[in-house]
Steps between C-alpha positions, in 0.01 A plus 500: 500500500511120459190331365312247711542134405308497167297180550392577855441868416279431197312220675427714803383797291273271297354356821433853619309586184294181523414578861401859425124451565572366847751780561249761385233356728738509797588864429133594460419340836780705653342816360760556229261510202725697269784254552255214441398649163865540402570134583202382295611717206851357515661834584617377841557180691412432861867519607782659303729801479354842577479577126571312173863392494712408197711191564835402353341220294297757303168431672300742712385423849159666563447706811328338795213608721732404786873571485799540729484876446129524575549292813783727619284807443209336680724456804622863472855411395713702260597261221682508166245392238757391237702302754196315634362426153838365391521278808151366426596412141805307620290295741206446263300194597221366722705513819572873466140581401353300785731681748384839369135397531552386858668827590225697325237313703688570822547867404126529436435363848732759656388787282129432474325672212698667225395854592502666839450860594818702457557665840700781341859597569490406869335255734499481877579197718516542878551875454803447272447669163638282220555618143321302231723555201712345224875490437530788247303735726706397803822578312368843402399566860841395635675723247277792597560440872876525449494791255282711727670414830708763683775244563548465125673839505690419821655190347610705201652764732651311795620818669154663501419624852131406483390224735385185316130423478347160572536286186202378300431147619368216281381190686322176413227316689394138493285297738781472755577874493135585555470250785799672663338839444200382702716350777776762533410869531862611445520316169155621400609862550823446305315337213222758491762776465628358170431705187422204276378159620470226237304171516684168502357151507192290454367589847459868411336403169245280677432764766429759233275254320304455826427872482382461141815663363759406242877504544668650195845347549693305758791739567761317705849638542674208331312550172526878517874507559600441135299794358601716797868419436455598135342830608781578746766411244337713230475800732852450639370456855736300725350256752608381844426138598422418864416154632581131491816331622835621374535199268148528359539875454828455309337252264197726456726796415688289246179372338351850483817636338497217246134556407518880515858609417402867472338510845740646756495347847610778733547279804391186683451389859380168634191497718669374817581807706421619850262782582790719608657464153205660322632856518827407329313295243272793415804725463651250255178492297477880500865538392476239225313723257231235454165613366322187621549275802382142443441322831459123518487430874152353522183625665457674742868576557556690175196727536582575866858585398367751247261651757784551751755636254308677223625842613868412449511274194523791251398284200191603302355146491489193724354168383420232760550189287470212747677185376628655175870474586459136605353426157763702313777346709385145434405415859138441398356400165192644334198275461454365145254689280232231518487533880477879477223464240314281747553739793716240675828686541449486875509117484839521330624731777390247762684221315818711495484622861251282691626594846460873441207515260244241608350715777489809275306324226321195646369694799540859383314480168169373647526755783555779246197399290283481814618845606450637149140376490428659838662827391308515173169434674573764763581763238187447290649700215677757717870573523741783447761588243778634722828651376617300202688548178268430210624203298 
């Protein structure tokens, strides 16, 4: 790791120590008394890495009450502590610290108090039961769903006479998905039939906060794909990719193979096919030997496709991944980390695709929060658990 410019680095650290009383007072006013005591004692600074960090120039950078890692955790993002601390050390200076403080202030506005009631492993929005989990538990659940599924044996024995069972279905919900669930009964039924529904986006986080609850992790398909791919590769489970244009799909397949050379892609099909082609497509998926079908056709089309064809797909697992293939194929870019830490990934999506996304976010987000408030008030602590895999 390269050291920060020595003059600027030392000067900025000295300024931080001189300003420690003011920093401690600010932390105390924010209710972080323990952090305030640590700042006064010189064990921490207001802003810094997540823990003391040895630099290449032989000095040690003390940990900060606010850090890139803490901010990522506050916004329910999975983050690599060492990577974020290293990035902070390379950018050491007032500009980087001020940016972290601004994001921390904004995160506090979105998140409210530090502690909320943990709603348990599930929470209910509009009658859709969403799992409140974290990445390691989701991976264990996915592995269990495949291992215990009847189609697991069928894929190992292609000539087995037994009729295939409906695959386990993993879906994701954000504010737009839940708006559609309210507006479209067919989509609502397809979504409610999924075995595992995972929360995605700042809208779901805010809605759960309205109910006094706490989201454990933001579990979008794009972030989950890398650990899922590692799981599938380790277990020797081939995957079938469905969605995107032919060109985007080809690039996505190439990028997946480059990042995960031991993951076998059993087959691919772009997402532009007619309704009458679905039977042949399902036969191709069933004959491919895939253990998991990854669909990136967007909502509600992908979930409705699964609902219509679950009985003939033969795979043990289907994952409705939304725009994943567009990201992997380079059609769309992921929002930078600072925007995700601020809950502003939706703004980045609007900038990339204003014609398609402005209505979903500019109009849809306020409508979702209004609906969520009405739903929460109407439930008054009620709800149901439904049929769900525990994650």
